[in-house]
N, C-alpha and C positions, 0 to 999 in steps of 0.2 A: 495940387491939380484935386478938384473935387472927383468923388469915388464914384465910381457906379455901382449901380441895383445887378441882382441877382434876380431876371425875369424868370417868372413860373407860369405853366399854363395848364387849365385841365377844362373836360368841356364842362364841369361843375363845382360841387365843392369838396370830392373825394382829394385833390392834388392836395389840399389844407393839412395833411398829414404828411405828404412831403414837407411842403412850409415849416412846419412844427416841428422836423428832425432837421428842418438846414437850420433854423433859429436856436435852436438848441446845441446843435454840432460849433456854429459859427456866429452868437449873438451877437456881435460886428456889426454885421452887414446889412444893408438897405435893400428889403427885395419890394417888388412890383408883380402881384399876382393877377393873373387873368381867367376868368372862370368864365365861359361860353355858355350861360345859361337859360338863354334866347334857343340853345339848338341841342342842347343834351337830351338825350347821351347820342351819342358817338357810337356805341354798341352794333347797333342795328343799321350803320349808314354805309355804304360801299367805301372801299380803301379809297376812290378816286376823291369823294366826298371831305372825308378828312382830311385829304392831305390838302383839299384847298383850304379850309377851317384851318388846318395848320396855319398855313403861310400867311393867309390872312391876319392871324393873331402875332405868329411872330414878326410880320412888318411893321403891328400896332408896339410890339413892345420894344423892336429895335429904336423906330423913332424917340424911346426913351432914354434910348442910349444905356442900354442892358450890357455887361460885361459875357454874360453868359445867358444861355437858355436852356430849362431845364423842361421839358416835355412828361410833365407829372400825372401824366393819364395813360393806363396801359395799352387801349386801342391805338390813342395817336400813337404812342411810340413803338407797337408793330406796323402801324400803315406810314407813319411818313418818315419816321428819323431818318432816315436816309436824304428824301429830298430836303426837308431844312439842313440839313449839314451840307450838304451843296449847293445848297441858296444864300446859306448866314456865314460871313466872317468869323464870327465867336465859335468857340463851342459850344456844342450843343450835348447833355445829359436825357437820355430817357430814363424808363424807371426799369426796363426790363433786362437788359444787360445786368446790372450791377448784382440784381436779385439771384440772377444766372448763374451769377460768376460766388457769390456768398455759398448758394445750393452745394454747387459742385465743390465746394472748400472744405464744407462741413457733414455732406453725408459718408458713413463709414457704409454702409450695407448696399450701396450704390443704386437705391432707389428713391428717387425724388417723388414728394406729390407737389403741382400745382394747383389752386383754386382759383380760379376769376370767373368774370362776367361770360356769358353765353360767347361776346364776340370776341374777346382776348382769346379762350380755349380755343375757338373754332380757326384762329390763325397761326395758332400751333409755335406762337411766337416764344414762346420760353420754353419750348419743347427742342425749337429749334437752337434757339443759344445755348443750352445745355448740352445741347449734341457736340456744338462747335466745340465748345469747351473739354470736354470727356463723350467721345463716342458711348462707351461702356456703361453710363447712367442708366439705368430703365425709367424712364418720366411717367407717373401716373396722372394724367387729369380729371378734373370734376367742375363745372360749370357751377355756379351757385347763386343764381341771380336773386333769389332772395335776399340775400347777405345786405342787398344795395339799400331797399328800403328799411331795412330793421335797423341798420348804424346809423340813417338821417333820421329814423321817429326817435333815437334812441331805447330802442328796447334789445340791450346789450347786454342784459342779465336778468331775462326771467324764462319763463317755460316756454313761449316760442321759441326766442332764441336757441334755447337747449335744444327741443325739438328738432327746431331747424336743423342744427348742426350737426345732431345725431343721424338725421335722411340722409344727409349729404356728407358726411366724412366718414360713417361707418365702415363703409367698403373697404376704406382706406388702410385702418389697420390689418385689417386680411390679405393685405399687400405686401404688406415688410416693409412700407415706406419708413424711414427714419427720420425724413427732412420734408418741410410743408413750407411751399413759398404761398405766401401770402399775394397773388397775384392782379389784388384790385387796388386802388387806393383807399375804398372805405374799409378795409376789410380788417388793420390794424385797430379798430375801435371794437372789433368783436374777437382782438386778440385775447380776450382771455374766457371764452365760452369757449374758441376751436383750440385755446391748448387740453382745457378741459379734457373734451369731447376727444381730441386723438393721444392724449397721455402724456407723462413726462418723456418719454422714452423717444420722441418727437421731437424733434426741433424747429421751431417754429422762425423761420426766414421772412423778414418784414421790408420787402422793395425801399418804403420807404428811407428806413435806417442807411440802406444801404447805399440809396441812391446819395444822399445827406451826405456819407462819407467819401464817394465818387467825386462831388461837388469842390468837398473841403482839398482832396487831392491835386485837381485838377488846377486850383485857383493858388494854391499853396507853390504849384511847379511853374504856373507861368507869370510868379509876385505879384498875385493882382488882389491879397488878400488883404482886407484891411488891418489897421494895426488896432490890437485884440482891446485898449484900453476905450474905442468906442463902444457906441450900442447902436444897433442898425434902427432904421424906421422902415414902415411896411404899407404899402397903399395895395388898395383893390378895386380891381372894376370888373366890370360885368354886364352882359351883355342884353340881360333883364333887366327886371323890378328886382331891385335888392334884397328886398325884403323876406323871402324866404331861404335866399344864400346867409345872408345874418343870421335866421333862426337858429339854423342847422351848423353854420359855421362857428358860431358863438359855442355848440356842444363839444363840434370837433376841435376849437383851439384851447377852451377851458376858457370863454368868454373871456378872450383877449384881444376879438377884432375891432378893428380900426372902422374910419370912415369907408363906406361901401359908393362906387361910384356908378351909376349906369354908364357906359359908352356906344356908340353905333359902328362900328369896324366899317359902314360903308365909307361915313364923314371921311373918319381916321383914315383907311386904308390906305 
């Protein structure tokens, strides 16, 4: 039987950090990635709109016969995970639960920091997920909107990145936070400068890594993993001209992006 692919989608390029971790954990798996570059960003849109977009993309990916869907977007995970899980017959994994679960398991002080975009922080999705798992944990949140353009520009290790990180994160140390969730798929690109700013005593939780771990567990549990000897193929689709996606995507993946195809969801949907 032909092995099915893992479907992954995001509002743009950020979800490539999740793809990268999935490929690292499961190099034998095929992936199909969709970046909704025509309608990025999702963080400023209403939950209803984000859910509609997510269902359209899911329909596009399911037609390509995927075996599991990864919502590699924090905003879409916060707004539309439930609707996707109710609609689709395949497993659907978001990026919030895995990150929250890891944070709860590693914190010693019971104080967890969460950084993300305005939309993710406003949704309280991480705080709610963490509290569901352990009501005792205190959650301190910070919106860090400038981290996204810094990551896309490749400004990850210069004075601007360090000053921005200090401005956003300096106060978190005073709260006694010992665990920090990178609650945006762009932020792993800035992991070095974020780690230096908060200090060695603070454990960074990368939602992308945790999501990849969850995907591997689910596929293993359902006996859907491809044999380890295989080597996966990776396909990329976007909803706008691919040039910008390719430029930033190569940076995010370390120059390994293959062909990127522009599609219209209206035609395919």
